[in-house]
Short mmCIF file of the C-alpha atoms (twelve columns), coordinates in Angstrom:
data_MODEL
# 
_entry.id   MODEL 
# 
loop_
_atom_site.group_PDB 
_atom_site.id 
_atom_site.type_symbol 
_atom_site.label_atom_id 
_atom_site.label_alt_id 
_atom_site.label_comp_id 
_atom_site.label_asym_id 
_atom_site.label_seq_id 
_atom_site.Cartn_x 
_atom_site.Cartn_y 
_atom_site.Cartn_z 
_atom_site.pdbx_PDB_model_num 
ATOM 1   C CA . MET A 1   -0.041  -0.073 -0.349 1 
ATOM 2   C CA . ASN A 2   1.666   3.479  -0.795 1 
ATOM 3   C CA . ILE A 3   0.809   6.023  1.290  1 
ATOM 4   C CA . VAL A 4   2.935   9.180  0.335  1 
ATOM 5   C CA . PRO A 5   0.089   9.587  -2.502 1 
ATOM 6   C CA . VAL A 6   -2.829  9.330  -0.115 1 
ATOM 7   C CA . ALA A 7   -0.919  11.656 2.578  1 
ATOM 8   C CA . VAL A 8   0.151   14.211 -0.127 1 
ATOM 9   C CA . GLY A 9   -4.186  14.442 -1.300 1 
ATOM 10  C CA . ALA A 10  -5.143  15.065 2.429  1 
ATOM 11  C CA . ALA A 11  -2.653  17.642 3.633  1 
ATOM 12  C CA . LEU A 12  -3.041  19.585 -0.066 1 
ATOM 13  C CA . GLY A 13  -7.025  18.899 1.093  1 
ATOM 14  C CA . LEU A 14  -5.870  20.565 4.842  1 
ATOM 15  C CA . VAL A 15  -3.649  22.829 2.718  1 
ATOM 16  C CA . GLY A 16  -6.938  23.910 0.545  1 
ATOM 17  C CA . ALA A 17  -9.720  24.629 3.023  1 
ATOM 18  C CA . VAL A 18  -7.610  26.540 5.365  1 
ATOM 19  C CA . PHE A 19  -6.819  28.572 2.696  1 
ATOM 20  C CA . GLY A 20  -10.547 29.154 1.728  1 
ATOM 21  C CA . ALA A 21  -11.350 29.807 5.228  1 
ATOM 22  C CA . TRP A 22  -9.189  32.481 5.258  1 
ATOM 23  C CA . PHE A 23  -10.367 33.636 2.401  1 
ATOM 24  C CA . THR A 24  -13.450 33.851 3.301  1 
ATOM 25  C CA . ALA A 25  -12.828 35.336 6.559  1 
ATOM 26  C CA . ARG A 26  -10.645 38.140 4.962  1 
ATOM 27  C CA . ARG A 27  -13.236 38.644 2.228  1 
ATOM 28  C CA . GLN A 28  -16.285 39.069 4.724  1 
ATOM 29  C CA . ASP A 29  -14.413 41.651 7.198  1 
ATOM 30  C CA . ARG A 30  -13.370 43.478 3.819  1 
ATOM 31  C CA . MET A 31  -17.041 44.007 3.693  1 
ATOM 32  C CA . TRP A 32  -18.409 44.230 7.349  1 
ATOM 33  C CA . LEU A 33  -15.417 47.791 6.506  1 
ATOM 34  C CA . ARG A 34  -17.053 48.880 3.268  1 
ATOM 35  C CA . GLU A 35  -20.741 48.867 5.013  1 
ATOM 36  C CA . GLN A 36  -19.558 50.463 7.793  1 
ATOM 37  C CA . LYS A 37  -17.754 53.448 5.915  1 
ATOM 38  C CA . LEU A 38  -20.644 53.335 3.824  1 
ATOM 39  C CA . LYS A 39  -22.554 53.534 7.070  1 
ATOM 40  C CA . ALA A 40  -20.965 56.175 8.451  1 
ATOM 41  C CA . GLY A 41  -20.748 58.196 4.992  1 
ATOM 42  C CA . ILE A 42  -24.443 57.679 4.690  1 
ATOM 43  C CA . GLY A 43  -24.773 58.837 8.436  1 
ATOM 44  C CA . PHE A 44  -22.222 62.047 8.212  1 
ATOM 45  C CA . ASN A 45  -24.068 63.188 5.005  1 
ATOM 46  C CA . THR A 46  -27.362 63.422 5.693  1 
ATOM 47  C CA . ALA A 47  -26.537 64.883 9.435  1 
ATOM 48  C CA . VAL A 48  -24.200 67.859 8.184  1 
ATOM 49  C CA . SER A 49  -26.748 68.335 4.655  1 
ATOM 50  C CA . GLN A 50  -29.483 68.650 7.500  1 
ATOM 51  C CA . LEU A 51  -27.703 71.205 10.202 1 
ATOM 52  C CA . ILE A 52  -26.466 73.307 7.243  1 
ATOM 53  C CA . ASP A 53  -30.025 73.610 5.999  1 
ATOM 54  C CA . HIS A 54  -31.176 74.400 9.373  1 
ATOM 55  C CA . LEU A 55  -28.551 76.769 10.492 1 
ATOM 56  C CA . ARG A 56  -29.543 78.186 6.528  1 
ATOM 57  C CA . GLY A 57  -33.190 78.198 7.992  1 
ATOM 58  C CA . THR A 58  -33.976 77.583 4.273  1 
ATOM 59  C CA . ARG A 59  -35.044 73.609 4.159  1 
ATOM 60  C CA . LEU A 60  -36.328 72.545 7.199  1 
ATOM 61  C CA . GLY A 61  -39.308 73.967 9.168  1 
ATOM 62  C CA . ASP A 62  -39.498 74.423 13.196 1 
ATOM 63  C CA . ASP A 63  -40.966 70.595 13.064 1 
ATOM 64  C CA . GLY A 64  -37.068 69.504 12.065 1 
ATOM 65  C CA . ALA A 65  -34.818 68.717 13.952 1 
ATOM 66  C CA . GLY A 66  -33.394 71.113 16.616 1 
ATOM 67  C CA . ALA A 67  -29.524 72.161 16.084 1 
ATOM 68  C CA . ASN A 68  -28.619 70.161 19.248 1 
ATOM 69  C CA . GLU A 69  -29.453 66.884 17.494 1 
ATOM 70  C CA . LEU A 70  -28.355 67.351 13.907 1 
ATOM 71  C CA . ALA A 71  -25.554 68.125 15.888 1 
ATOM 72  C CA . ASP A 72  -24.931 65.099 17.622 1 
ATOM 73  C CA . ARG A 73  -25.897 62.587 14.950 1 
ATOM 74  C CA . MET A 74  -23.402 64.739 13.023 1 
ATOM 75  C CA . GLN A 75  -20.650 63.886 15.688 1 
ATOM 76  C CA . GLU A 76  -21.684 60.422 15.716 1 
ATOM 77  C CA . ALA A 77  -21.329 59.845 12.485 1 
ATOM 78  C CA . ARG A 78  -17.859 61.172 12.129 1 
ATOM 79  C CA . SER A 79  -16.914 58.945 15.747 1 
ATOM 80  C CA . ALA A 80  -17.093 55.686 13.612 1 
ATOM 81  C CA . ILE A 81  -16.355 58.258 10.630 1 
ATOM 82  C CA . TYR A 82  -12.335 58.267 12.657 1 
ATOM 83  C CA . LEU A 83  -12.104 54.977 13.812 1 
ATOM 84  C CA . LEU A 84  -13.131 53.583 10.191 1 
ATOM 85  C CA . CYS A 85  -11.438 55.269 7.318  1 
ATOM 86  C CA . ALA A 86  -7.814  57.154 5.684  1 
ATOM 87  C CA . ASP A 87  -6.632  60.692 7.304  1 
ATOM 88  C CA . GLU A 88  -7.855  62.025 4.098  1 
ATOM 89  C CA . THR A 89  -11.857 60.999 4.799  1 
ATOM 90  C CA . VAL A 90  -10.780 61.771 8.080  1 
ATOM 91  C CA . GLU A 91  -9.502  65.787 7.401  1 
ATOM 92  C CA . LEU A 92  -12.248 66.630 5.193  1 
ATOM 93  C CA . ALA A 93  -14.871 65.469 7.828  1 
ATOM 94  C CA . ASP A 94  -13.161 67.789 9.594  1 
ATOM 95  C CA . ALA A 95  -13.504 70.618 7.781  1 
ATOM 96  C CA . LEU A 96  -17.257 69.752 6.500  1 
ATOM 97  C CA . ALA A 97  -17.916 70.115 10.075 1 
ATOM 98  C CA . ARG A 98  -16.576 73.318 10.878 1 
ATOM 99  C CA . ARG A 99  -18.086 74.302 8.021  1 
ATOM 100 C CA . ALA A 100 -21.543 72.959 8.586  1 
ATOM 101 C CA . TRP A 101 -21.246 74.478 11.605 1 
ATOM 102 C CA . ASP A 102 -20.592 78.461 10.267 1 
ATOM 103 C CA . ALA A 103 -23.140 78.164 8.206  1 
ATOM 104 C CA . ARG A 104 -25.434 81.629 8.083  1 
ATOM 105 C CA . PRO A 105 -28.826 82.491 6.682  1 
ATOM 106 C CA . SER A 106 -27.615 83.483 2.849  1 
ATOM 107 C CA . ARG A 107 -30.767 86.024 1.491  1 
ATOM 108 C CA . GLY A 108 -29.083 88.926 -0.074 1 
ATOM 109 C CA . ARG A 109 -25.453 88.298 1.270  1 
ATOM 110 C CA . ASP A 110 -23.166 87.370 -1.980 1 
ATOM 111 C CA . ASP A 111 -20.252 86.919 0.980  1 
ATOM 112 C CA . ARG A 112 -23.212 84.056 2.742  1 
ATOM 113 C CA . ARG A 113 -23.542 82.598 -0.610 1 
ATOM 114 C CA . ALA A 114 -19.668 81.549 -1.974 1 
ATOM 115 C CA . GLU A 115 -19.151 80.263 1.843  1 
ATOM 116 C CA . HIS A 116 -22.554 78.126 0.953  1 
ATOM 117 C CA . ALA A 117 -21.069 77.167 -2.284 1 
ATOM 118 C CA . GLU A 118 -17.738 76.128 -1.165 1 
ATOM 119 C CA . THR A 119 -19.011 74.038 1.545  1 
ATOM 120 C CA . LEU A 120 -21.428 72.364 -1.391 1 
ATOM 121 C CA . ASP A 121 -18.010 72.241 -2.848 1 
ATOM 122 C CA . LEU A 122 -16.392 70.220 0.260  1 
ATOM 123 C CA . LEU A 123 -19.166 68.516 1.006  1 
ATOM 124 C CA . ARG A 124 -18.915 66.799 -3.023 1 
ATOM 125 C CA . ARG A 125 -15.444 66.651 -2.406 1 
ATOM 126 C CA . PHE A 126 -15.872 64.218 1.281  1 
ATOM 127 C CA . THR A 127 -18.672 62.470 -0.939 1 
ATOM 128 C CA . HIS A 128 -16.077 61.842 -3.526 1 
ATOM 129 C CA . GLN A 129 -12.968 60.964 -1.317 1 
ATOM 130 C CA . LEU A 130 -15.535 58.216 0.948  1 
ATOM 131 C CA . ARG A 131 -17.058 56.508 -2.501 1 
ATOM 132 C CA . ARG A 132 -13.169 56.343 -3.613 1 
ATOM 133 C CA . GLU A 133 -12.122 55.260 -0.355 1 
ATOM 134 C CA . ILE A 134 -14.583 52.588 0.159  1 
ATOM 135 C CA . ALA A 135 -13.675 51.158 -3.390 1 
ATOM 136 C CA . GLU A 136 -10.835 50.630 -2.620 1 
ATOM 137 C CA . THR A 137 -11.459 48.735 0.416  1 
# 
């Protein structure tokens, strides 16, 4: 009886099973991280947009969430971004959060309309950076 081919076959099967389990676990980790980044980004973008609109007084009515609640949601999502994302994404989130707090009504003021346009541009840059980072995960 030749045991060597059986042993080699069993060893290769074991190596294949271990590699398959490792590859599957790694893939699931990446998918989880991607999903968490996406959730954090959606939460952050939504809260920032609503906070800007609230502070500018353009879209949210009196029955909408107050600035404190919106800021809390923004901070919670930003905390997740801090934990999950790369430095460039975190820096853009910080800059965007600072800009959101500076939002003021812009009716009839060219300088404030320009500030709002810059804030929206920063929001687009953040979203683009996060999208790129998620795709690379």
